[in-house]
C-alpha positions in Angstrom: 0.0 0.0 0.0 1.2 3.5 -0.8 2.2 5.9 1.9 0.0 9.1 2.3 1.4 12.3 3.7 -1.7 14.5 4.3 -2.8 17.3 6.6 -4.9 16.0 9.5 -8.6 16.8 9.3 -10.4 16.2 12.6 -14.1 15.2 12.3 -16.3 14.7 15.3 -19.9 13.8 15.9 -22.5 15.9 14.1 -24.7 18.2 16.2 -27.9 16.3 16.5 -29.9 19.5 16.1 -29.1 19.8 12.4 -30.7 17.9 9.6 -27.6 18.5 7.5 -27.0 17.4 3.9 -25.6 18.1 0.5 -26.7 17.5 -3.0 -25.4 18.2 -6.5 -28.9 18.4 -8.1 -28.8 17.6 -11.8 -25.2 16.6 -11.7 -25.6 14.1 -8.8 -24.5 10.5 -8.7 -27.6 9.3 -10.6 -27.6 12.1 -13.2 -30.3 11.7 -15.8 -30.9 15.3 -16.9 -28.7 18.0 -18.2 -26.9 20.3 -15.7 -28.5 23.7 -14.9 -26.4 25.7 -17.2 -27.8 24.3 -20.4 -28.0 26.9 -23.2 -25.8 29.2 -21.2 -23.1 30.2 -23.7 -23.4 32.8 -26.4 -24.0 31.7 -29.9 -21.0 31.0 -32.1 -21.3 34.4 -33.6 -20.6 35.9 -30.2 -24.1 37.1 -29.4 -25.1 37.1 -25.8 -27.7 34.8 -24.3 -30.9 36.5 -23.0 -31.0 36.7 -19.2 -34.1 35.5 -17.4 -34.8 38.9 -15.8 -35.6 40.4 -19.2 -34.3 43.9 -18.2 -31.3 43.9 -20.4 -31.3 45.3 -24.0 -30.3 43.1 -26.8 -26.6 42.8 -27.3 -25.0 45.1 -29.7 -27.8 47.7 -29.7 -26.9 50.5 -32.1 -26.8 54.1 -30.8 -28.8 56.8 -32.5 -25.7 57.9 -34.4 -22.5 56.2 -35.3 -21.7 52.9 -36.9 -23.3 49.8 -35.5 -20.9 47.1 -34.3 -20.4 44.1 -36.5 -21.1 40.6 -35.4 -17.8 39.3 -34.1 -16.6 35.8 -33.3 -14.7 34.5 -30.3 -11.0 34.5 -30.6 -9.4 31.4 -32.0 -8.6 28.7 -29.5 -5.3 28.8 -27.7 -4.4 32.4 -28.6 -1.7 33.3 -26.1 0.0 36.7 -25.9 3.8 36.8 -25.7 3.7 39.0 -22.6 1.5 39.6 -19.6 1.5 36.1 -18.1 0.3 35.6 -14.6 2.7 35.8 -11.8 3.2 32.7 -9.8 1.9 32.2 -6.3 5.4 31.4 -5.1 7.3 28.3 -4.3 6.1 26.3 -7.3 9.4 24.4 -7.8 9.1 22.9 -4.3 5.4 22.3 -4.3 4.2 18.8 -3.4 0.7 18.0 -4.4 -1.6 16.0 -2.1 -3.2 12.9 -3.7 -6.0 12.3 -3.0 -6.6 16.0 -2.6 -9.1 17.2 -5.2 -11.9 18.4 -3.0 -11.3 15.4 -0.7 -8.2 14.2 1.2 -7.4 10.7 2.4 -8.4 11.9 5.9 -11.8 13.1 4.6 -12.4 9.8 2.8 -11.4 7.7 5.9 -13.6 9.6 8.2 -16.6 9.2 5.8 -16.0 5.5 5.7 -15.8 5.3 9.5 -19.1 7.1 9.8 -20.8 4.8 7.3 -19.4 1.7 8.9 -20.7 3.0 12.3 -24.1 3.5 10.9 -23.9 7.3 11.6 -26.7 9.3 10.0 -27.2 10.9 7.6 -24.0 9.4 6.1 -25.3 5.8 6.3 -28.6 6.5 4.5 -26.8 8.6 1.9 -24.2 6.0 1.2 -27.0 3.5 0.7 -28.4 5.7 -2.1 -24.9 5.6 -3.7 -24.7 1.9 -3.4 -28.2 1.6 -5.0 -27.3 3.7 -8.0 -26.9 1.9 -11.3 -23.7 3.8 -12.1 -22.2 2.5 -8.8 -22.7 -1.2 -9.6 -20.3 -3.7 -11.0 -23.0 -4.5 -13.6 -22.8 -1.0 -15.1 -22.4 -1.1 -18.9 -20.0 1.6 -20.2 -21.6 4.1 -22.6 -18.4 4.9 -24.5 -15.6 5.5 -25.3 -15.7 7.7 -28.4 -13.0 9.6 -30.1 -15.1 12.8 -30.2 -17.4 14.3 -27.6 -19.0 17.7 -28.0 -21.5 20.1 -26.4 -23.4 22.7 -28.5 -23.6 20.8 -30.8 -23.9 17.7 -28.7 -21.8 14.7 -29.8 -21.8 11.5 -27.8 -22.4 13.7 -24.8 -24.6 11.5 -22.6 -22.3 8.5 -23.0 -19.4 10.6 -21.7 -21.5 12.1 -18.9 -22.7 8.8 -17.6 -19.3 7.2 -17.7 -17.7 10.1 -15.9 -20.3 9.7 -13.1 -19.6 6.0 -13.1 -15.8 6.6 -12.6 -16.7 8.8 -9.5 -19.2 6.3 -8.1 -17.2 3.2 -8.6 -14.1 4.8 -7.2 -16.0 5.7 -4.1 -17.5 2.2 -3.8 -14.0 0.8 -3.8 -13.1 3.1 -0.9 -16.2 2.3 1.1 -16.3 -1.5 0.5 -12.6 -2.4 0.0 -13.7 -4.5 -3.0 -11.0 -4.0 -5.6 -13.5 -5.0 -8.4 -15.0 -1.5 -8.1 -11.6 0.1 -8.5 -10.8 -2.1 -11.5 -14.0 -1.2 -13.2 -13.5 2.5 -12.6 -10.0 2.2 -14.0 -11.3 0.3 -17.0 -13.8 3.1 -17.9 -11.3 5.9 -17.3 -8.5 4.2 -19.3 -10.9 3.5 -22.2 -11.8 7.1 -22.5 -8.2 8.3 -21.9 -6.9 6.1 -24.7 -9.7 6.8 -27.2 -11.1 10.3 -26.9 -9.0 12.8 -28.9 -11.3 15.9 -28.8 -14.0 17.6 -26.9 -15.7 20.0 -29.3 -18.5 22.6 -29.2 -18.8 26.2 -28.0 -20.1 25.0 -24.6 -17.5 22.4 -23.9 -16.4 24.1 -20.7 -19.8 23.8 -19.2 -19.8 20.0 -19.0 -16.1 19.8 -18.1 -16.8 22.2 -15.2 -19.9 20.4 -14.0 -18.3 17.0 -14.0 -14.7 17.9 -13.1 -14.9 17.0 -9.5 -16.4 13.6 -10.5 -14.0 12.4 -13.2 -10.9 14.1 -11.7 -12.0 13.3 -8.1 -12.6 9.6 -9.1 -9.2 9.4 -10.8 -7.5 11.0 -7.8 -9.2 8.5 -5.4 -7.8 5.6 -7.5 -4.4 7.2 -7.7 -4.1 7.9 -4.0 -5.8 4.9 -2.4 -5.8 1.8 -4.7 -2.7 -0.4 -4.7 -3.6 -1.6 -8.2 -3.0 1.9 -9.7 0.3 2.4 -11.5 2.5 5.3 -12.4 1.7 4.4 -16.0 -2.0 4.9 -15.3 -1.2 8.3 -13.9 0.8 9.2 -17.0 -2.0 8.1 -19.2 -4.6 10.2 -17.4 -2.4 13.2 -17.2 -1.9 13.0 -21.0 -5.7 12.7 -21.5 -6.3 15.8 -19.4 -3.5 17.8 -20.9 -4.1 17.1 -24.5 -7.9 16.6 -24.7 -9.9 18.0 -21.8 -7.8 21.0 -20.6 -7.8 22.7 -24.1 -11.6 22.3 -24.2 -12.0 23.8 -20.8 -11.0 27.2 -22.2 -11.3 27.1 -25.9 -11.4 30.9 -26.4 -7.8 31.6 -25.6 -5.7 33.4 -22.9 -7.9 35.0 -20.2 -10.9 34.7 -22.5 -13.7 33.1 -20.5 -17.4 33.2 -20.7 -19.2 35.3 -18.1 -20.0 34.5 -14.5 -20.9 30.8 -14.0 -19.6 29.9 -17.5 -16.1 31.2 -16.7 -16.2 29.8 -13.2 -16.9 26.3 -14.7 -13.9 26.7 -16.9 -11.7 27.7 -14.0 -12.8 24.7 -11.8 -12.2 22.3 -14.6 -8.7 23.7 -15.3 -7.8 23.9 -11.6 -8.8 20.4 -10.7 -7.0 18.8 -13.7 -3.9 21.0 -13.1 -3.8 19.6 -9.5 -4.1 16.0 -10.8 -1.3 16.7 -13.3 1.0 18.1 -10.6 1.3 21.2 -12.8 2.3 24.0 -10.4 2.8 26.6 -13.1 -0.6 26.0 -14.7 -2.3 25.9 -11.3 -0.7 29.2 -10.3 -2.2 30.7 -13.5 -5.7 29.5 -12.5 -5.3 30.9 -9.0 -4.2 34.2 -10.5 -7.2 34.2 -12.8 -9.6 33.2 -10.0 -8.4 36.2 -7.9 -8.0 38.9 -10.6 -10.5 38.3 -13.5 -13.4 40.5 -12.3 -16.1 39.0 -14.6 -15.8 35.3 -13.5 -13.8 34.9 -10.3 -13.8 36.2 -6.7 -13.9 39.8 -7.8 -17.1 39.2 -9.7 -18.9 40.0 -6.5 -19.8 42.9 -4.2 -19.5 43.6 -0.5 -22.9 42.0 0.4 -22.2 38.8 -1.4 -23.9 39.2 -4.8 -22.0 37.6 -7.7 -22.3 38.0 -11.4 -25.3 35.7 -11.9 -27.2 36.6 -8.7 -29.7 38.6 -10.6 -29.9 36.4 -13.7 -31.6 33.5 -12.0 -31.0 31.5 -8.9 -29.9 28.3 -10.8 -27.1 30.1 -12.5 -26.2 31.9 -9.3 -25.9 28.5 -7.7 -23.8 27.2 -10.5 -21.3 30.0 -10.4 -21.0 29.8 -6.6 -20.6 26.0 -6.6 -17.7 26.2 -9.2 -15.9 28.9 -7.2 -16.3 27.0 -4.0 -15.3 23.6 -5.4 -12.1 25.2 -6.8 -11.4 27.0 -3.6 -11.8 23.8 -1.6 -9.4 21.9 -3.9 -6.9 24.7 -3.5 -7.3 24.6 0.3 -6.4 20.9 0.1 -3.2 21.9 -1.7 -2.4 24.4 1.0 -3.7 27.6 -0.7 -6.3 29.7 1.1 -8.4 31.9 -1.2 -11.4 31.7 1.2 -9.9 34.7 3.1 -9.9 37.0 0.0 -12.0 40.1 0.0 -13.2 40.0 3.6 -14.3 36.3 3.4 -16.3 37.1 0.2 -17.3 33.5 -0.5 -19.0 33.3 2.9 -20.9 36.5 2.0 -22.0 35.0 -1.3 -23.2 31.8 0.4 -25.1 33.7 3.0 -26.7 35.9 0.3 -27.7 32.9 -1.7 -29.2 31.1 1.3 -30.9 34.2 2.5 -32.7 35.1 -0.7 -33.7 31.5 -1.3 -35.0 31.1 2.3 -37.3 34.0 1.2 -35.9 36.5 3.8 -36.4 40.0 2.6 -33.1 41.0 1.0 -32.1 44.1 -0.9 -30.6 43.6 -4.3 -28.1 46.1 -5.8 -27.5 46.6 -9.5 -24.9 44.1 -10.6 -23.9 41.8 -13.4 -21.1 40.7 -15.7 -20.1 40.6 -19.4 -23.3 38.8 -20.3 -25.6 41.4 -18.9 -25.9 44.2 -16.4 -29.0 43.9 -14.2 -30.6 46.9 -12.5 -33.2 44.9 -10.5 -33.8 41.4 -9.2 -36.7 39.6 -10.8 -35.3 36.1 -10.2 -37.0 33.0 -8.9 -36.2 33.6 -5.2 -37.1 30.5 -3.2 -35.3 28.2 -5.6 -34.8 24.8 -4.2 -33.0 23.0 -7.1 -29.7 21.2 -6.6 -30.9 19.9 -3.2 -31.2 23.5 -2.1 -27.6 24.0 -3.0 -26.4 21.6 -0.4 -23.0 20.6 -1.9 -21.9 24.2 -2.1 -23.5 25.4 1.2 -22.1 22.6 3.2 -18.6 23.3 1.7 -19.0 26.9 2.7 -20.2 26.0 6.1 -17.2 23.7 6.6 -14.7 26.3 5.3 -15.9 29.2 7.4 -18.0 27.9 10.4 -16.0 24.8 11.1 -12.5 25.8 10.2 -12.6 29.5 11.0 -15.2 29.8 13.7 -17.4 32.3 11.8 -21.1 32.3 11.9 -23.3 31.5 8.8 -26.9 31.8 10.1 -28.8 31.6 6.9 -26.7 28.7 5.6 -27.4 27.0 9.0 -31.1 27.6 8.6 -31.1 26.0 5.1 -29.1 23.1 6.4 -32.0 22.1 8.6 -33.9 20.7 5.6 -31.5 20.1 2.8 -31.5 16.4 1.6 -28.3 14.3 1.7 -28.0 12.1 -1.3 -25.6 9.6 -2.7 -23.3 12.2 -4.0 -23.5 15.1 -1.6 -22.7 13.2 1.6 -19.1 13.2 0.5 -18.9 16.9 1.3 -20.7 16.8 4.6 -18.6 17.2 7.7 -19.0 18.3 11.3 -15.5 19.5 12.2 -12.4 20.5 10.3 -9.0 21.5 11.8 -7.1 21.6 8.5 -5.0 24.7 7.6 -3.8 26.5 4.5 -1.8 29.6 3.9 -3.4 32.7 2.4 -2.5 33.3 -1.2 -0.1 36.2 -1.9 -1.3 39.8 -2.1 -3.1 40.6 -5.3 -1.7 43.1 -7.9 -4.9 45.2 -7.9 -3.9 48.7 -8.9 -4.9 51.5 -6.5 -6.1 55.0 -7.4 -5.9 58.4 -5.9 -7.7 61.7 -6.8 -6.6 63.7 -9.8 -6.8 67.5 -9.8 -4.3 68.5 -12.5 -1.7 67.3 -15.0 -3.8 65.9 -17.8 -2.6 66.3 -21.3 -5.1 66.3 -24.2 -5.7 65.5 -27.8 -8.5 65.9 -30.3 -8.8 62.6 -32.1 -10.4 61.9 -35.5 -10.8 65.5 -36.6 -12.8 66.4 -33.5 -13.6 70.1 -33.4 -13.6 72.6 -31.9 -10.4 72.2 -29.8 -11.3 70.6 -26.5 -10.5 71.7 -23.0 -10.4 70.0 -19.6 -10.5 72.1 -16.3 -10.7 71.2 -12.6 -12.5 73.3 -10.0 -13.7 72.4 -6.5 -13.7 68.6 -6.9 -15.1 68.5 -10.5 -13.7 68.2 -13.9 -15.4 69.9 -16.8 -14.4 68.4 -20.1 -15.5 70.1 -23.3 -15.0 68.7 -26.8 -16.4 67.7 -30.1 -16.1 64.5 -32.1 -18.5 62.6 -34.4 -18.6 59.3 -32.5 -16.4 56.7 -30.8 -18.8 53.8 -31.2 -17.6 50.7 -33.1 -14.6 51.6 -35.4 -15.1 55.3 -35.0 -12.5 57.3 -33.1 -13.5 60.9 -33.1 -13.5 62.5 -29.7 -11.7 64.7 -27.2 -9.4 62.9 -24.8 -7.8 64.3 -21.7 -5.2 61.8 -20.5 -2.3 60.7 -18.3 0.3 58.1 -19.3 0.4 55.1 -17.0 3.4 52.7 -16.8 2.4 49.2 -15.8 -0.9 48.2 -14.2 -3.3 51.0 -13.5 -6.9 52.1 -13.3 -9.1 55.2 -13.7 -12.4 55.9 -12.0 -14.9 58.7 -12.5 -18.5 59.5 -11.8 -20.2 61.1 -14.8 -22.3 63.8 -13.3 -23.9 65.1 -16.4 -23.6 64.9 -20.2 -24.6 67.9 -22.3 -27.5 67.3 -24.8 -25.7 67.6 -28.1 -27.5 64.4 -29.3 -29.0 61.3 -27.7 -25.7 59.4 -28.1 -23.5 62.2 -26.9 -21.3 60.5 -24.3 -18.7 61.1 -21.6 -16.6 58.6 -19.8 -13.2 57.0 -19.3 -10.8 55.7 -21.9 -7.6 53.6 -22.1 -5.5 53.4 -25.2 -2.3 51.7 -26.2 -1.2 54.8 -28.2 -2.5 58.2 -29.2 -2.7 57.2 -32.8 -6.2 57.2 -34.3 -7.5 53.7 -34.5 -5.1 52.4 -31.8 -6.3 49.5 -29.6 -8.6 51.1 -27.0 -11.3 50.6 -24.4 -13.9 53.0 -23.1 -16.8 53.1 -20.7 -19.2 56.0 -21.0 -22.6 57.3 -20.1 -24.7 58.5 -23.0 -27.1 61.5 -22.8 -30.1 59.2 -23.1 -29.3 57.8 -19.6 -27.7 54.5 -20.7 -24.2 53.1 -20.5 -22.1 52.3 -23.5 -19.0 50.3 -23.7 -16.5 49.7 -26.5 -13.3 47.7 -27.0 -11.6 48.2 -30.4 -8.6 46.1 -31.6 -8.6 44.2 -28.3 -9.5 40.5 -28.2 -12.8 40.2 -26.4 -14.7 37.0 -25.7 -17.8 36.9 -27.9 -16.3 39.3 -30.4 -17.7 42.8 -31.1 -21.1 41.9 -29.8 -19.6 41.7 -26.3 -17.1 44.4 -26.8 -19.8 46.9 -28.0 -22.9 47.1 -25.9 -25.6 49.5 -24.7 -26.5 48.7 -21.1 -29.2 50.0 -18.7 -28.2 52.0 -15.7 -30.0 52.4 -12.4 -30.5 56.1 -13.0 -33.0 58.2 -14.8 -30.4 60.8 -15.7 -27.1 60.5 -17.5 -25.2 60.1 -14.3 -23.3 57.0 -13.3 -19.9 55.7 -12.3 -17.5 54.2 -14.8 -14.1 52.5 -14.4 -11.3 51.0 -16.5 -8.6 48.8 -15.1 -5.5 47.3 -16.7 -3.8 44.3 -15.1 -1.1 42.7 -17.2 -2.5 42.3 -20.7 -6.2 42.5 -19.7 -8.3 45.7 -19.6 -11.6 45.5 -17.8 -14.5 48.0 -18.0 -16.9 48.5 -15.0 -20.1 50.1 -14.1 -21.3 51.2 -10.7 -24.2 53.1 -9.1 -22.1 54.3 -6.2 -18.3 53.9 -6.9 -17.9 50.7 -4.9 -20.4 48.2 -6.2 -18.4 47.6 -9.5 -19.7 45.1 -12.1 -17.2 44.1 -14.8 -19.2 44.3 -18.0 -16.4 44.4 -20.6 -13.1 42.5 -20.7 -10.5 42.6 -23.5 -7.0 41.3 -24.0 -4.1 43.2 -25.6 -2.4 40.8 -28.0 1.2 41.0 -28.9 4.0 42.8 -26.9 2.6 45.1 -24.2 3.3 48.8 -24.8 5.5 50.6 -22.3 2.7 53.0 -21.6 -1.1 53.0 -21.5 -2.9 56.3 -21.9 -5.8 56.7 -19.5 -8.2 59.6 -19.0 -11.5 61.3 -19.6 -13.2 61.3 -22.9 -16.2 63.1 -24.5 -17.7 62.8 -27.9 -20.5 65.2 -28.8 -21.6 63.0 -31.8 -22.3 66.4 -33.5 -18.8 67.3 -34.6 -18.3 71.0 -34.6 -20.6 71.5 -31.7 -18.8 71.1 -28.3 -20.2 69.0 -25.6 -19.5 70.1 -22.0 -19.7 67.2 -19.6 -19.0 67.2 -15.9 -17.1 64.5 -13.9 -16.6 64.1 -10.1 -14.6 61.7 -8.0 -12.0 61.3 -10.7 -9.2 59.0 -9.5 -6.3 57.4 -11.3 -3.3 55.3 -10.5 -0.5 57.8 -9.7 -2.9 60.7 -9.1 -1.9 63.7 -7.0 -4.4 63.1 -4.1 -5.2 66.8 -3.9 -8.9 66.7 -4.2 -10.8 68.0 -1.1 -12.4 65.3 1.1 -16.1 65.0 0.6 -18.6 63.5 3.0 -19.2 60.0 1.7 -22.7 58.7 0.8 -24.5 56.4 3.1 -23.8 52.7 2.5 -26.3 51.5 -0.1 -27.6 48.6 1.9 -27.0 46.7 5.1 -27.7 43.0 5.8 -28.0 41.6 9.4 -28.1 37.9 10.2 -29.5 36.0 13.3 -26.5 34.3 14.8 -26.1 32.5 18.1 -25.2 35.2 20.6 -24.1 37.4 17.7 -25.4 39.3 14.8 -23.1 39.3 11.7 -23.5 42.5 9.6 -22.4 43.2 6.0 -22.9 46.4 4.1 -22.0 47.9 0.7 -19.1 50.2 1.4 -19.1 53.9 0.4 -16.7 55.6 -1.9 -14.2 57.7 -0.1 -15.1 56.4 3.4 -12.2 55.7 5.7 -14.2 54.2 8.6 -17.8 53.1 9.4 -19.9 53.6 12.5 -22.3 50.7 13.4 -25.4 51.8 15.3 -28.0 49.7 17.0 -31.5 50.1 18.5 -34.2 47.9 20.0 -37.0 49.5 18.1 -37.3 50.1 14.4 -36.2 53.6 13.5 -34.2 54.2 16.6 -33.0 56.0 18.6 -29.7 54.3 17.7 -26.6 53.9 19.8 -23.2 53.6 18.3 -21.7 50.2 19.2 -18.6 50.4 16.9 -17.1 53.7 15.6 -13.9 52.7 13.7 -14.8 49.7 11.5 -12.5 49.7 8.5 -14.1 47.2 6.2 -17.6 46.2 5.1 -18.5 43.8 7.9 -18.9 43.6 11.6 -20.2 41.0 14.1 -22.1 42.4 17.0 -21.4 40.0 19.9 -22.9 42.2 22.6 -26.4 40.9 22.1 -28.9 38.7 24.0 -30.5 35.8 22.3 -34.2 36.3 21.7 -34.1 40.1 21.5 -34.6 41.8 18.1 -32.1 44.4 17.2 -32.3 47.1 14.5 -29.1 48.3 12.8 -27.8 51.0 10.6 -24.4 52.0 9.4 -22.9 55.4 8.5 -19.7 56.1 6.5 -17.2 58.6 7.6 -13.9 60.4 6.6 -12.2 63.6 7.5 -15.0 65.6 5.9 -17.7 64.2 8.1 -20.3 61.4 8.6 -22.9 60.3 6.1 -26.5 59.7 6.6 -27.7 56.4 7.9 -27.8 53.3 5.7 -31.1 51.5 5.2 -32.0 49.6 8.4 -32.0 45.9 8.8 -33.0 43.8 11.8 -32.1 40.4 13.3 -33.1 38.3 16.3 -30.1 36.2 17.5 -31.0 32.8 19.0 -29.4 29.7 20.3 -30.5 26.8 18.1 -32.3 23.9 19.7 -31.0 20.4 19.2 -32.8 17.5 17.5 -32.8 14.9 20.3 -34.3 12.2 18.0 -31.1 10.3 17.8 -29.7 7.1 19.3 -33.2 5.9 20.1 -35.7 3.5 18.5 -38.3 4.3 15.8 -41.6 2.5 15.2 -44.9 3.0 13.5 -48.4 1.7 13.5 -47.6 -0.8 10.7 -44.8 -2.3 12.8 -42.3 -1.5 10.1 -39.2 -0.4 12.0 -37.0 0.0 8.9 -39.6 2.3 7.3 -40.0 4.3 10.5 -36.3 4.8 10.9 -36.3 6.9 7.7 -38.2 9.6 9.5 -35.4 9.9 12.1 -32.2 9.6 10.0 -31.6 13.3 9.8 -31.9 13.0 6.0 -34.8 14.5 4.1 -33.7 12.6 1.0 -35.3 9.5 2.6 -38.9 9.2 3.6 -41.4 7.3 5.8 -43.7 5.9 3.3 -46.9 4.6 4.9 -49.8 2.7 3.5 -52.8 4.3 4.9 -54.4 7.7 5.4 -54.2 7.6 9.2 -51.5 6.1 11.4 -48.8 6.9 13.9 -45.0 7.4 13.9 -43.2 7.0 17.2 -39.7 7.5 18.7 -38.4 6.1 21.9 -35.6 8.3 23.1 -34.5 5.8 25.8 -34.6 8.6 28.4 -36.8 11.6 29.2 -36.5 14.9 27.3 -38.6 18.0 27.4 -39.2 18.7 23.7 -40.1 22.3 23.1 -40.5 22.3 19.3 -41.0 19.7 16.6 -40.7 19.7 12.9 -42.4 17.9 10.1 -40.5 18.0 6.7 -42.5 17.1 3.6 -41.1 14.4 1.4 -40.2 14.7 -2.2 -43.5 13.0 -3.2 -47.0 13.9 -4.1 -48.6 16.7 -2.2 -51.8 14.8 -1.4 -49.7 12.4 0.6 -48.5 15.1 3.0 -49.9 14.9 6.6 -52.7 17.4 7.1 -53.9 16.9 10.7 -52.3 15.2 13.6 -51.7 15.1 17.4 -48.3 15.1 19.1 -48.4 12.7 22.0 -46.0 12.1 24.9 -45.6 9.1 27.2 -43.3 7.6 29.7 -44.4 4.0 29.5 -45.6 3.7 25.9 -49.1 3.0 27.1 -50.5 6.1 28.6 -50.3 9.1 26.3 -50.7 12.8 26.9 -51.7 15.2 24.1 -49.0 17.8 23.8 -50.1 19.6 20.6 -52.6 19.3 17.8 -52.6 20.7 14.3 -55.3 20.8 11.5 -55.4 21.9 7.9 -51.6 21.9 7.5 -49.9 22.3 4.1 -46.3 22.5 3.0 -45.1 25.3 0.8 -42.8 23.1 -1.3 -41.1 19.7 -1.3 -38.6 19.3 1.6 -40.5 22.2 3.4 -39.7 22.1 7.2 -42.8 23.1 9.1 -42.0 23.9 12.7 -44.4 23.9 15.7 -44.1 24.9 19.3 -45.1 22.2 21.7 -48.2 23.6 23.4 -47.9 21.6 26.6 -44.3 20.5 27.0 -43.2 18.0 29.6 -40.4 15.5 30.2 -41.3 12.3 28.2 -39.4 9.3 26.9 -41.8 8.4 24.0 -43.1 10.9 21.4 -45.7 9.9 18.8 -47.0 11.8 15.8 -50.6 10.5 15.4 -51.7 11.4 11.9 -55.5 11.7 11.6 -55.7 12.9 8.0 -53.5 13.5 4.9 -54.0 16.0 2.1 -56.3 13.9 0.0 -54.4 10.7 -1.2 -56.7 7.7 -0.9 -53.9 5.2 -0.2 -50.6 6.6 1.1 -49.2 9.1 3.6 -45.5 10.1 3.8 -43.1 12.6 5.3 -39.3 13.1 5.1 -38.4 13.8 8.7 -40.0 14.1 12.1 -37.7 16.2 14.4 -37.9 16.6 18.2 -36.1 19.7 19.4 -35.0 20.6 22.9 -32.8 23.3 24.4 -29.3 22.3 25.2 -26.2 24.3 26.4 
C-alpha cells in the first residue's frame, strides 16, 4: 500500500440539532438530466444569451448615431500573448501536491468510511443511495468510449457524462467497500476514454467539463491515491488525456478569454482540478491568479454584500457560479492555498446571500452583473430549491468558514435544517475540520488616488472645436467635439495621463450635455494616441444609458460583447465608470455608487505590451463642430496627485443583518471615499440608535454584545475627514441559540410495525422518507430517556402533495401505554417539497416516548408520507 502524507482533518460527531445534507442536483450520482447551465453560452457568432430577468437590452444595440458594431466571433482557441503572463503564487518548484486532494483528502475519505461503517446518519442512508445507484454497480455497462465528444452541438455527450459519473461512483464504492473489483471497473472506464477520446468539441465544452470535473478528476484521484492496483503508467495516461484533450476544451477561447459568470467559473474549476491531478504548479498558479483577478468570473465578480455575477440572472445560475468557485477554492485549500480569506471572506458573504434570498428572507438587491448582462433589478425566482437546495456548495462553505474559521453563517445553517443528503453530496458533509492552509499572496490590484491637475489632451479623428479640460472644486469639466467613438469610429476629445504598468481610472459622470441622444462622456484607455489604436472606453450617454467599446482588443464573444448599450440604475445621464489594466487585460466596469463595481467588458491586448497605457476622460458630442460640455466628479487614477478635497461619503447603499447565536453578523456595501464606518443599534425600528462600533475599516462587523431572543435594529454610517454620512437602510435580526434535535440514538416504530420504514423519518436526511400505506396512522420515537421537547418539525417528502400529513396530534408518554396530548394541528400544508414546518409544543413536559398520530392526509386515498419528524430541545 502506498504511503500518504496528508494534513490531519479532525471530524467529530454531528450536532444532533441539524438535519444536514448536501446535493449536486442535476449533476448528482444518478444524473439523468442536463446540468442547470444548459443553453448558457453565447451563440457561435458571439451574441449574448438572453437573461431571465428580461431587463437587459439586446446585445450590440446601435446608438442613434455612429456605426453599428459588426457581429464578431470569439478569438481562436489557444491564442496566447507573448507577454502579460500571470505571476506565480510562489514556491512552485518545491510544491508537493496531495493525492487524493481534489476536494477530498485521504483523511476526509477515511472519516466518511468510518461514519458509514458505524451507521452514523445521515451518512449511512446517503451511502445506501450511492450503493443503489446503477452507475455505482459492477454491472454498469459503459456508454463509451468515443473519439469525439461535444456540447453545442452535442456529440456522444450522454455516454461521456454517464461514464464520468460511473468513474466517480465506482471509485467511491472501492473506498467504502474495499472490494477491488470496483476500482478495477472504474479504472477500465477511465482508461478506455483516456486512450480513445481525442477531442471535446463545441462552443459550450467548458460547461460539461466544469460540471463534471470534481467527479472524473476526483474519481481518478481516489484511485491514484488509495488503490494499490493503480500504477505510475496509469497516472501518466490520465495526465496526457487531461492535458491534450480536456484542458484545451475547458478554455477554448484563448488566454484570459472566459465566458461570463458561471460559465467562466466552470472553466476555472475544470482547469484547476485537472492541473492539480497533473501536478502542474505553473498552470495551477495561473488558475489561482485568474480566479483572484478576473473580475467577470472569479472572486472579484462580487460585491460587499455577497452578490455575484449571476445573482440577478436566475438562482440556478447563481448556484452554478457559486458552486464552481467553492469547489475550486476547496481543492486549492487541500493543496495548502487559502483563497477563502480573500476580500473579507467574500465567499462566505456569497453563500449567506444565496441562502438568505432562497429562504425568502427580505433582502435588498443592488445593480450588478457581468459581461453577459448588467441587471438593475432582481426579478429572479427567489425561493429556488434546485440542486438539493444548493447543499453541496452550502455545506462546503459551512465547513470552510463555520467549522474551520469559527465564523457564523446563520442563513446557511437555517437552510441546512432541511437540505437532503443524497448519494453524491454526503461526500462533502462534515461536522469538524481542523485543516489549515496559507493565504494566497497579495493581489496586484492597482490602487487609485484623486486627480486635480496634470492631464494632457488631444482631439482625435478630426474632432472640433479644440477641446478643454479644467478642474474646479472637486469636479472636472471636459468640453470637446467629435463625431462618434462607437464601433470603429475614433472621433473624440481625450484628456489623459500616461500610465506605466498596471493602472486604473475611476470617474462619476455627473452630467452629459445634450448635443445628441448618443453624446457621451466617460473614461478611456488606449495603447497609443494614434487614431484607431487599440482602446477601451466606458461611457454614459445622454439618453441615460451606459455604452462600452473595445476596439482592436480581443474580447470574448467578439464585437457583440465588446460593444454594448446597457441599462443603468439612474433616470439621468449620471453613473460611475471605471477601466482597469492588469497585465494584458483591460476590464471595464459600471457602478451606481463607486464601490459596487460590475465588470461588464473585458479585453486582451495581444502582442507585446506597450511601455505606456494612456488613461483619461473622454467626451464625444456626436455632432462634430458642436462642443459637448460634460462634468465629472470623484476622478481617481493610478498615480494621481491626491489633492482633491475630502467630501462626506454617501451612506452605505444597503445593510444586511443575520440572526446568529449570541451574535449578529453584519455586512454592508461600502461607500466611496469612506475611511471608517460607524455601526449603530436600536431595540425599536427607526431608533433611537446607539453607536456600538465607531472605527470599523471594512464592510463587515459582528455584534457580539447581544442577548438571544431580542430583536435588534441596525444602521451604518460612513465617515472620513470631511464628516459622517446619513444612515444606511435599516436591517434587523433576532439572535437565537439553536435547539438540538434529540431524536437520535433511540428506537423508531410505526403503526404498521415496520421499523426499517419508521427509521427513515429519524435519519436526519430528508432525502429518505417514511412511506406509509394508509391515510391515518402513527409514527413514534423512543428516546430511551426523558426529554422536554419544546419544538417539533415535520418535513415534507419529495413525493405527491396529497400524501403530506394534514392533521395530527403530538403525544407524549413515559411508559408507551398512557399518552398525553402535547399539541394538535389541523389543515396543515407545505409550501414546497422538503419544506420544514416547525411547531411549538403547546404543553411541553419530560417524556421518553413521542408519537405523531396522523389523523388525515391532504387527499391521497392510499398513502401518507413525510421526510423527517424532528424533536427539538434546548441544550447548552
